[in-house]
N, C-alpha and C positions, 0 to 999 in steps of 0.2 A: 572512526573507520570500521567497516564491517569485516569481521574475520570469517572467511569462507569455511575454515575448519569448524568453527562453532555452528554455522548454518548446516554444514554436512552432518555433524553429530546430532543436531536437533532433528533433522529430517530422518536420519537413520533410526533414531529412537522411535519415530512414528512409522517405521517400516517403509520409508520412501527412499529409493536409491537415486543418487544424483549422477546421471549419465553425463557424457561430454556435451550432448545437446542441451540437456536441462541446465548444466552448468553455464553454458553460453547464454541461455535465456536469463538465468539468474544474474549473471554479471552485468548484462546489458540493462536489466531491470533496476539493479542496485545503482549502477553508475549514472543512469540517465537522470535521476532525481526529479522525475515528473510522473504524472499519471498516464496510464495507457489502458485502452480497451484491449482485450486479448488479441484482436485482429491487428491493432496498431503495434503492439509489442511484437507480434509475429513478423510484420513487415519490417520493423526496426532491426530485429535480429537477423532476418534473412539477408539483409544487405551485407552482413558480416559473416554469417555462417549459414550457408545455403541448405544444409541438410535438416534444418529444424522444421518440424511439422506443426500445424496449428493445434493438433491434439496435445502435443508436448507442452505447448504454452498453457493451454487450459489446465492440464494436470498439475503443472508446477504452480500455477496461481492458486489452484484449489489446495494444494499441500501447504503452500506458504500461508494462506489464510487460516488453515486449520491449526497450524502451530503458532499463529500470532505474529507472523513476519510480513504479512501483506494485509492491507485494509481495502475493502471494496467501497466504492461510492456510486450511488445511482444519480446520474446527471442527465437530464433530458432523455430519459428512457433507456440510457445505456449504462452498463456497469464498467466503471474505470477502477483500476487497481493502482495502489502506490506501495512501495516497499516501506515497511514500518517496523522498526525494532520492537521487541517485546518489552516495552517500558511504557508506563502510563503517560499519555500526553494527548493533546488535541491537535487539530489541523486548521490551517487557513488554505483554502483551495481557490486558485484563480480560475474562474470560469472561461477566461479567454485563452491563456497560454497553457493551462493545466499544471502549472507549477504548484507544488505542495510545500508549505512551510509548517514545520512542527512547532507547536506551542507547548512548552513544558510547565508553564504556570497554570495551576488549577485551584480555583477557589470554590469548586463544586462540593467540597466535603460538607459544607454547611447544608446544602440542599439535600445531601444524602441522609442527613439526620432528620428524616421526615417523621411525621406523626405515626406512631405504631398502628393507628387505626387504618392507615393506608396500606402499610405493608413494609417489608424489609427490602432495601435496595441491595442488589447483588453487584451491580456495576453501573457506570454511566458513560455516555459518549456525547461529546460536544464538538461539533465542527462548524467552521465559518466558511461561507462561500461568497465570493465577490471578485473584484479586480485587484491585482497586485499593483504596486506603485509603477512598475515599468509599463504595464498595459495602460494604466491611467495616464501616464505621461505621453504615450504614443497617441492617445485619444485626442489630446489637445494640440 
């Protein structure tokens, strides 16, 4: 479970104030457990909290990405965001329903031990894109 106080503290440390509108966007983003474009998240939040502007959504997503709590994905020319705790893991992204599953097993450490002639690896990112089981079952 995500602790709002921890998120507030992390954002505060990065000089980002969590207003009521931003908090409404944040809670919707966290609770939805799916990816959104900024416009989709704005529409989703506006159904529940009318006073939220699109600029607020963009600023919050930018701040969450900066502190490592949101991950952007480029899919079909659009940027989607998913809430992502600041812990090393990978993702499976359903291209149909946009559900995101976190994958915590990582065997990439071997690949990070690359030949020194190539260079030093600072980090890696590995994501899988396809159809989840639910969408596959609907297809048949």
